[in-house]
TORDREN-81683 format. One line per field, with one value per residue (C-alpha): x, y, z; residue number from 1. Coordinates in Angstrom, 1 decimal, decimal comma, always signed. Layout:
! TORDREN-81683
c1: [X;...] .
c2: [Y;...] .
c3: [Z;...] .
n: [NUM;...] .
END
This chain:
! TORDREN-81683
c1: [-12,3;-15,3;-17,2;-20,7;-23,3;-25,5;-28,9;-31,5;-35,1;-37,1;-33,9;-34,1;-31,6;-33,4;-33,3;-35,1;-37,5;-38,4;-38,0;-41,2;-39,9;-37,0;-36,5;-34,8;-32,6;-32,9;-30,8;-33,5;-34,4;-30,8;-30,4;-33,4;-32,2;-28,8;-30,4;-32,5;-29,5;-27,5;-30,3;-30,7;-27,0;-27,0;-29,9;-28,2;-25,0;-26,7;-28,5;-25,3;-23,6;-26,5;-26,4;-22,7;-22,5;-24,0;-25,1;-23,5;-23,5;-20,3;-20,2;-16,7;-15,1;-18,5;-19,4;-21,9;-20,8;-23,2;-21,6;-22,2;-19,3;-18,0;-15,7;-16,1;-15,7;-15,8;-12,0;-12,3;-15,1;-13,0;-10,0;-11,9;-13,2;-9,7;-10,8;-7,7;-8,3;-5,7;-5,3;-7,0;-10,0;-13,2;-14,9;-18,5;-19,1;-15,5;-13,3;-13,6;-17,4;-18,7;-20,5;-24,2;-26,6;-27,9;-24,9;-24,1;-20,4;-19,4;-15,9;-15,2;-11,8;-9,6;-8,5;-5,3;-5,8;-4,4;-5,8;-4,1;-4,5;-3,7;-0,7;-3,0;-2,7;-1,9;-5,5;-6,6;-3,7;-1,7;+2,0;+1,6;-0,4;-0,4;-1,7;-1,8;-4,8;-5,6;-9,1;-12,4;-14,4;-17,0;-17,0;-14,5;-16,3;-15,5;-11,9;-11,6;-13,2;-10,4;-7,6;-5,9;-7,7;-11,2;-11,9;-12,0;-15,7;-16,0;-14,8;-15,5;-13,8;-14,1;-13,5;-12,5;-14,1;-17,2;-17,4;-20,2;-18,2;-17,0;-13,5;-11,1;-7,8;-5,1;-7,6;-7,0;-9,1;-8,1;-9,2;-9,1;-9,6;-11,0;-8,9;-10,7;-9,5;-10,5;-10,6;-10,4;-11,2;-13,3;-14,1;-15,6;-14,4;-15,5;-15,0;-14,5;-13,3;-11,5;-9,9;-7,5;-3,7;-2,8;-4,1;-4,8;-7,0;-8,9;-9,7;-10,9;-13,2;-14,5;-15,2;-12,9;-11,2;-7,7;-6,5;-3,0;-2,0;-3,8;-1,7;-2,3;-0,9;+0,4;+1,4;-0,9;+1,4;+1,5;+0,2;-3,3;-2,6;-0,1;-2,5;-5,1;-6,0;-5,7;-5,8;-6,4;-5,5;-7,2;-4,7;-5,8;-3,2;-4,5;-3,1;-4,0;-3,1;-2,6;-2,0;+0,5;+0,8;+4,4;+4,5;+6,3;+9,1;+10,0;+13,2;+14,3;+16,7;+18,4;+18,3;+19,5;+16,7;+14,4;+15,0;+16,0;+12,8;+10,9;+9,8;+8,3;+7,0;+8,9;+7,4;+4,2;+4,6;+2,6;+2,3;+3,2;+1,5;+2,9;+1,0;+2,1;+1,1;+1,0;+0,7;-1,6;-1,7;-4,8;-4,8;-8,3;-9,5;-6,8;-4,1;-0,7;+1,5;+1,4;+4,4;+5,0;+5,9;+5,9;+5,8;+5,1;+5,5;+2,6;+3,5;+6,7;+6,3;+7,3;+9,0;+7,8;+10,6;+10,5;+12,9;+14,2;+15,5;+19,0;+19,4;+19,7;+17,5;+19,2;+20,2;+18,1;+19,4;+21,8;+20,3;+22,0;+25,1;+24,5;+26,8;+28,2;+26,8;+28,9;+30,1;+28,3;+29,8;+28,7;+26,6;+28,5;+28,8;+27,6;+25,5;+25,2;+25,4;+23,9;+24,7;+21,8;+22,9;+21,0;+21,9;+21,1;+20,4;+20,2;+16,5;+14,7;+11,7;+12,7;+16,2;+15,0;+12,3;+14,9;+17,1;+14,2;+13,6;+17,3;+17,4;+14,3;+16,0;+19,5;+20,8;+23,5;+23,6;+25,8;+24,5;+26,1;+25,3;+25,3;+27,3;+24,5;+22,0;+24,4;+24,7;+20,9;+20,5;+23,6;+21,7;+20,4;+23,9;+25,2;+22,5;+23,6;+27,1;+25,9;+23,8;+26,6;+26,1;+28,7;+28,7;+30,1;+30,7;+28,2;+29,6;+28,3;+25,6;+25,0;+27,4;+28,1;+31,8;+32,7;+31,7;+33,4;+37,0;+39,5;+39,0;+35,3;+35,8;+38,0;+35,7;+32,6;+34,5;+36,6;+33,7;+31,6;+34,4;+34,7;+31,0;+30,6;+33,5;+32,1;+28,7;+29,7;+33,3;+34,2;+35,6;+34,2;+36,6;+34,3;+32,9;+29,8;+29,7;+26,2;+24,5;+27,3;+29,1;+32,8;+35,8;+39,5;+39,9;+37,2;+38,8;+42,2;+41,0;+39,2;+42,2;+44,4;+42,0;+42,3;+38,7;+37,7;+34,9;+31,8;+29,3;+26,3;+25,0;+21,2;+19,4;+15,5;+15,2;+13,2;+14,0;+11,3;+8,8;+7,5;+5,6;+6,6;+5,9;+8,0;+11,0;+10,8;+10,3;+13,3;+15,6;+14,5;+14,9;+18,6;+19,5;+22,5;+25,1;+27,4;+25,1;+25,1;+21,5;+21,1;+18,2;+17,5;+16,4;+16,8;+15,3;+11,7;+8,9;+10,5;+7,4;+7,7;+11,4;+10,7;+7,9;+10,1;+13,0;+10,8;+9,7;+13,2;+14,6;+11,8;+12,5;+16,3;+16,0;+13,7;+16,2;+19,1;+20,8;+22,7;+22,6;+26,0;+27,9;+29,8;+33,3;+35,9;+33,4] .
c2: [-114,3;-116,6;-116,1;-115,0;-117,4;-116,0;-115,2;-116,6;-115,6;-117,6;-119,2;-121,9;-122,2;-122,3;-125,7;-127,0;-128,6;-125,5;-122,9;-122,8;-120,1;-121,8;-125,5;-125,7;-123,0;-122,7;-120,4;-118,0;-117,4;-117,0;-114,3;-112,4;-112,6;-111,2;-108,2;-107,5;-107,8;-105,2;-102,8;-103,0;-102,4;-99,4;-97,7;-98,4;-96,7;-93,6;-93,2;-93,5;-90,8;-88,4;-89,1;-88,0;-84,9;-81,4;-79,0;-75,5;-72,3;-70,3;-66,6;-65,5;-63,3;-62,5;-66,1;-68,4;-72,0;-74,8;-78,0;-81,1;-81,7;-83,9;-81,2;-80,7;-76,9;-73,8;-73,7;-77,3;-76,3;-73,4;-75,6;-78,3;-75,6;-74,2;-70,8;-69,1;-66,8;-64,1;-63,1;-59,7;-61,3;-61,6;-65,0;-65,3;-67,4;-67,8;-70,5;-72,8;-72,9;-76,5;-77,3;-78,0;-78,6;-75,3;-73,2;-70,1;-69,0;-65,5;-64,5;-60,7;-59,8;-57,2;-54,4;-52,3;-48,6;-45,2;-42,4;-39,1;-35,9;-32,4;-31,6;-30,9;-34,0;-31,8;-30,5;-34,1;-34,5;-36,7;-36,3;-38,0;-37,2;-40,5;-43,9;-47,3;-49,2;-52,9;-53,7;-55,3;-52,5;-52,0;-48,1;-45,3;-44,4;-47,8;-47,5;-44,1;-45,5;-48,2;-45,6;-43,3;-40,4;-41,7;-38,5;-36,6;-37,3;-35,3;-32,1;-30,2;-32,0;-32,8;-36,3;-37,4;-39,7;-39,6;-41,8;-43,8;-44,8;-48,4;-49,0;-51,1;-52,7;-50,1;-47,3;-43,9;-41,6;-37,9;-36,0;-32,2;-30,9;-27,5;-25,4;-23,6;-20,0;-17,0;-13,7;-10,4;-7,5;-4,3;-4,6;-8,1;-11,6;-14,4;-18,2;-19,6;-22,7;-22,7;-25,1;-22,4;-23,0;-19,6;-16,9;-14,8;-17,5;-17,9;-14,2;-14,4;-17,3;-15,4;-12,3;-10,2;-7,6;-6,5;-3,1;-2,4;-0,6;-2,9;-4,9;-8,6;-10,8;-13,3;-12,5;-13,2;-16,0;-17,9;-21,5;-21,5;-24,6;-22,5;-19,7;-20,2;-16,5;-13,8;-10,1;-7,3;-3,7;-1,3;+1,3;+4,5;+6,9;+10,4;+13,8;+17,0;+20,4;+23,3;+27,0;+28,8;+32,5;+33,8;+37,0;+39,9;+41,6;+45,3;+46,9;+50,4;+52,2;+55,5;+58,1;+61,6;+62,3;+62,8;+65,2;+63,8;+62,7;+62,1;+58,6;+57,3;+53,8;+52,9;+49,5;+48,2;+45,0;+42,0;+38,5;+35,5;+32,2;+28,7;+25,5;+22,5;+18,9;+16,2;+12,5;+11,1;+7,4;+6,0;+2,5;+1,2;+4,8;+6,0;+8,3;+6,6;+9,2;+12,6;+13,7;+16,8;+15,6;+18,8;+22,5;+25,1;+28,9;+30,4;+33,9;+35,2;+37,7;+41,3;+43,2;+46,6;+49,1;+52,3;+55,2;+57,1;+60,6;+61,6;+64,9;+68,0;+70,9;+73,8;+76,5;+79,6;+82,8;+84,4;+87,4;+90,7;+90,3;+91,1;+91,4;+88,1;+86,8;+85,5;+82,0;+79,2;+75,8;+73,1;+70,3;+67,0;+64,8;+61,7;+60,7;+57,6;+54,3;+50,8;+47,6;+45,4;+41,9;+39,1;+35,4;+32,1;+33,6;+34,4;+33,4;+33,8;+35,4;+37,3;+38,5;+40,7;+42,2;+43,1;+44,6;+46,7;+48,1;+48,9;+50,7;+52,7;+54,0;+54,3;+51,8;+49,3;+46,0;+42,9;+39,5;+36,4;+33,8;+30,0;+28,5;+26,0;+29,0;+31,0;+28,0;+27,9;+31,7;+33,2;+36,1;+37,2;+37,0;+39,2;+41,8;+42,1;+43,1;+45,3;+47,4;+48,2;+45,7;+43,6;+39,9;+37,5;+33,7;+31,7;+28,2;+26,0;+24,1;+25,9;+23,5;+23,8;+24,5;+23,5;+19,9;+19,3;+18,1;+20,4;+19,0;+19,5;+23,0;+23,9;+22,5;+24,4;+27,7;+27,4;+26,0;+29,0;+31,4;+30,0;+30,0;+33,6;+34,8;+33,0;+34,6;+38,1;+38,7;+39,4;+37,3;+37,5;+38,7;+38,0;+34,7;+34,4;+30,9;+29,3;+29,4;+31,7;+28,5;+29,2;+28,4;+29,0;+26,2;+27,8;+31,3;+30,0;+28,0;+31,1;+33,2;+30,7;+31,0;+34,8;+35,5;+37,8;+36,7;+38,8;+38,4;+40,5;+42,6;+42,3;+39,1;+39,6;+35,8;+36,6;+33,0;+31,9;+34,1;+35,7;+38,4;+41,7;+43,8;+41,5;+41,7;+45,5;+46,0;+43,8;+45,7;+49,2;+48,2;+47,5;+49,8;+52,1;+53,6;+51,0;+48,1;+45,0;+43,6;+39,9;+39,1;+36,3;+36,3;+32,6;+29,1;+29,6;+32,1;+35,5;+37,7;+38,9;+39,8;+41,7;+43,7;+44,3;+45,5;+48,2;+49,5;+49,5;+51,4;+54,0;+54,5;+54,6;+57,1;+59,3;+59,1;+60,2;+56,8;+55,6;+51,9;+50,7;+47,4;+46,0;+47,4;+45,1;+43,1] .
c3: [+13,5;+12,9;+9,7;+10,0;+8,6;+5,9;+7,0;+4,6;+4,3;+6,8;+8,0;+5,3;+2,5;-0,8;-2,7;-5,7;-3,4;-1,4;-4,2;-6,2;-8,5;-10,2;-10,0;-13,4;-15,1;-18,8;-21,1;-22,0;-18,5;-17,5;-20,3;-19,1;-15,5;-16,6;-18,3;-15,3;-13,1;-15,2;-15,2;-11,5;-11,0;-13,4;-11,6;-8,4;-9,7;-10,9;-7,7;-5,8;-8,0;-7,6;-3,9;-3,5;-5,9;-5,7;-8,5;-8,2;-10,2;-10,6;-11,8;-12,8;-15,4;-16,9;-17,5;-15,8;-15,1;-14,0;-12,8;-10,7;-8,5;-5,8;-4,4;-0,7;-0,6;-2,7;-3,3;-4,7;-7,1;-8,5;-8,8;-10,8;-13,1;-13,6;-12,3;-10,8;-7,9;-6,8;-3,2;-3,8;-5,6;-3,7;-3,6;-2,2;-0,2;+1,2;-0,3;+2,8;+2,6;+2,2;-1,0;-1,0;-3,8;-5,4;-4,1;-6,2;-6,1;-7,2;-8,1;-8,3;-9,8;-8,1;-10,3;-10,0;-10,8;-9,9;-7,8;-8,6;-6,6;-8,1;-5,9;-3,0;-0,9;+2,1;+2,0;+2,9;+5,3;+2,8;+2,0;-1,4;-4,5;-6,3;-5,1;-6,8;-5,4;-5,9;-4,8;-5,8;-7,2;-9,8;-9,9;-9,5;-6,3;-4,8;-6,0;-4,3;-1,1;-1,0;-1,4;+1,2;-0,4;+0,5;+2,5;-0,8;-0,8;+2,5;+1,0;-2,2;-5,0;-8,7;-10,2;-13,6;-14,6;-12,4;-9,4;-10,9;-13,9;-14,2;-13,1;-15,3;-14,6;-15,3;-15,1;-13,4;-11,3;-11,2;-8,1;-8,0;-4,4;-3,8;-1,3;+1,5;+1,9;+4,0;+2,1;+4,0;+1,7;+1,7;+5,4;+5,0;+5,7;+3,3;+3,5;+0,1;-1,7;-5,0;-7,5;-8,7;-8,6;-7,1;-4,9;-8,0;-9,5;-6,2;-6,1;-9,7;-8,8;-5,8;-8,1;-6,0;-8,2;-7,4;-8,5;-9,9;-6,7;-4,2;-1,8;-1,6;+1,2;+0,4;-3,2;-6,1;-7,5;-4,2;-4,5;-3,1;-1,0;+0,9;+1,6;+4,4;+4,5;+1,9;+2,9;+0,4;+1,3;-1,1;-2,2;-3,9;-5,2;-5,9;-6,6;-4,8;-5,9;-3,5;-4,4;-2,3;-2,1;-2,5;-0,4;-2,0;-0,3;+0,2;-1,0;-0,2;-2,5;-1,7;-4,5;-4,8;-7,2;-4,2;-1,3;+2,0;+3,8;+0,6;-0,5;-3,6;-4,6;-7,7;-8,1;-6,6;-4,7;-5,9;-4,4;-6,5;-6,8;-6,7;-7,5;-5,5;-6,5;-3,9;-4,3;-1,7;-0,9;+0,8;+2,2;+3,0;+3,1;+5,5;+4,4;+4,5;+2,9;+1,3;-0,7;-2,8;-6,3;-8,2;-7,8;-10,4;-10,0;-11,8;-11,0;-9,4;-6,6;-7,3;-4,5;-3,6;-4,4;-2,4;-3,2;-0,3;-1,0;+0,0;-1,8;+0,3;-0,6;-2,4;-0,1;+0,1;-1,3;+1,1;+2,8;+3,0;+5,1;+8,8;+11,5;+12,4;+15,6;+18,4;+17,5;+19,3;+19,9;+17,3;+18,5;+19,0;+15,9;+17,7;+20,6;+22,8;+20,9;+21,4;+19,5;+18,3;+17,4;+15,7;+16,0;+14,2;+10,7;+7,9;+7,6;+4,3;+5,9;+9,0;+8,3;+5,3;+7,5;+10,1;+7,4;+6,1;+9,6;+10,1;+6,8;+7,6;+10,8;+9,3;+11,8;+11,5;+13,4;+13,8;+12,5;+13,9;+11,3;+11,1;+8,2;+7,2;+7,0;+4,8;+2,5;+2,2;+1,8;+0,4;-1,1;+2,3;+3,7;+0,8;+1,5;+5,2;+4,1;+1,2;+3,5;+5,8;+8,6;+10,4;+10,0;+12,6;+13,0;+15,1;+14,1;+11,3;+13,1;+16,4;+18,2;+21,9;+21,7;+25,2;+24,3;+21,0;+20,2;+18,7;+15,2;+15,3;+16,8;+13,9;+11,3;+12,7;+12,6;+9,5;+7,3;+8,4;+7,6;+4,1;+3,3;+4,5;+2,5;-0,6;-0,2;+0,9;+0,0;+3,7;+6,4;+10,0;+12,7;+15,7;+17,1;+19,3;+20,8;+20,7;+24,1;+25,3;+26,2;+26,5;+28,8;+28,7;+26,0;+23,8;+24,2;+23,3;+20,3;+19,0;+19,5;+17,7;+14,7;+14,8;+16,1;+18,9;+21,3;+21,0;+23,9;+25,0;+27,9;+27,5;+26,8;+26,6;+25,8;+22,7;+21,5;+24,1;+22,3;+25,5;+23,7;+22,0;+25,1;+27,3;+24,9;+24,6;+28,4;+29,2;+26,9;+28,0;+31,6;+31,1;+28,2;+28,6;+26,3;+24,8;+25,7;+23,4;+22,9;+22,0;+19,6;+17,2;+13,5;+12,7;+13,3;+14,5;+14,2;+14,8;+14,3;+18,0;+17,5;+14,3;+16,0;+19,1;+16,8;+15,2;+18,6;+20,0;+16,9;+17,3;+21,0;+20,6;+17,8;+19,9;+22,7;+20,5;+20,4;+17,4;+16,5;+15,3;+14,7;+17,6;+17,8;+16,3;+14,2] .
n: [1;2;3;4;5;6;7;8;9;10;11;12;13;14;15;16;17;18;19;20;21;22;23;24;25;26;27;28;29;30;31;32;33;34;35;36;37;38;39;40;41;42;43;44;45;46;47;48;49;50;51;52;53;54;55;56;57;58;59;60;61;62;63;64;65;66;67;68;69;70;71;72;73;74;75;76;77;78;79;80;81;82;83;84;85;86;87;88;89;90;91;92;93;94;95;96;97;98;99;100;101;102;103;104;105;106;107;108;109;110;111;112;113;114;115;116;117;118;119;120;121;122;123;124;125;126;127;128;129;130;131;132;133;134;135;136;137;138;139;140;141;142;143;144;145;146;147;148;149;150;151;152;153;154;155;156;157;158;159;160;161;162;163;164;165;166;167;168;169;170;171;172;173;174;175;176;177;178;179;180;181;182;183;184;185;186;187;188;189;190;191;192;193;194;195;196;197;198;199;200;201;202;203;204;205;206;207;208;209;210;211;212;213;214;215;216;217;218;219;220;221;222;223;224;225;226;227;228;229;230;231;232;233;234;235;236;237;238;239;240;241;242;243;244;245;246;247;248;249;250;251;252;253;254;255;256;257;258;259;260;261;262;263;264;265;266;267;268;269;270;271;272;273;274;275;276;277;278;279;280;281;282;283;284;285;286;287;288;289;290;291;292;293;294;295;296;297;298;299;300;301;302;303;304;305;306;307;308;309;310;311;312;313;314;315;316;317;318;319;320;321;322;323;324;325;326;327;328;329;330;331;332;333;334;335;336;337;338;339;340;341;342;343;344;345;346;347;348;349;350;351;352;353;354;355;356;357;358;359;360;361;362;363;364;365;366;367;368;369;370;371;372;373;374;375;376;377;378;379;380;381;382;383;384;385;386;387;388;389;390;391;392;393;394;395;396;397;398;399;400;401;402;403;404;405;406;407;408;409;410;411;412;413;414;415;416;417;418;419;420;421;422;423;424;425;426;427;428;429;430;431;432;433;434;435;436;437;438;439;440;441;442;443;444;445;446;447;448;449;450;451;452;453;454;455;456;457;458;459;460;461;462;463;464;465;466;467;468;469;470;471;472;473;474;475;476;477;478;479;480;481;482;483;484;485;486;487;488;489;490;491;492;493;494;495;496;497;498;499;500;501;502;503;504;505;506;507;508;509;510;511;512;513;514;515;516;517;518;519;520;521] .
END
């Protein structure tokens, strides 16, 4: 490659002859020239340095750095200043930004802190309650915004410390989330939020009082986060007192201190009084239950006692003897008989009324009793026998004997035999099958137990309560000597039967009938 020739000013190489400035070099002049040359070179060097560097300002770790650098980008500036930057730190502008004169570089350090929820992450749709967050943040609010629990600011919540407090590395933000709950009570529905731990605490926050008997669903100790709705049923337990009249009975006693046909009230009847106490449970104003919890007899009833005379009047003085008249035949000792029978007793109310009527008309009947009723009213069963009436077996529980196995048949009959003997001292010899249901098997089983079947001739169906007149008319339409009449003194309301019995006894007495127990019973 050819060397380029130097280009001289004007194209002429300087010589002593053509250079008017220096034709002779002396030492002083050379020295001056050297100093001038060095100065020129120094100025040129400074200018060159200033031309290739930039002045920048760096803000980091609370300090301000001002430097002139030849680094090409922000990352290079930070490296030359020994400012280390972690991946999570924030550098503005970005590290790859080219350096220019007057550039300001800011380094914000990331902090690592905890965000703790109060066991209610599920309210925010989170499965965890503790989060470690590494982010660039100045305040707790910025820390929260960078965490999975950022939506806590969209609901009612409390923060400790406050969201405007500066965040520090290793710090902790505690978040307490209020739980929304719907409260149904006293006919109203309320939407409410509470910071309480349990249903009980939420109700207290809502100023909803809960009585000792009130029912809360779910239970008061249920964690509030598990209770979207709370229902309170107001329960009021009160007591009511009722006074019940205890009607007095009537007893008739025969005495020879009064003449036959005479009566006398020995004791006036007086009703008693019982006070019953009921516990009444009201739920939201509606009665749920009413239970008798106590009863107190204030005054016992006193039966009316009527004395019925049996003494015969003293004979009149005998007149002077007269010629004896021709003998006349004596009237017959007895007339036609009928047999009144009563089933399903004894009953504490109606059987004594029937017994009183029979006593008034000197009549005797047959009572076919249920074992379970004798067990409940042994005193009434004893009175039946004491007053001369017959007592028969009507099974223990009114069982249909054609439909029970032999073992049940035996138990129904023998248990009744035993309870009747215990209450009265007598053992029935007759069996009347309930509903009149019998067949050859029933007849044979009864015979094996030593009992005679006792059926009826007239059934006025008084158990249907057709009315007193209907009962009486039915019996009188079919009555004849020796007839067996079926009536009922047990189970239901037997007022019609009692009234019909009185009218039948009056009619039978007027017609000369005698009322006697069934033969063989």
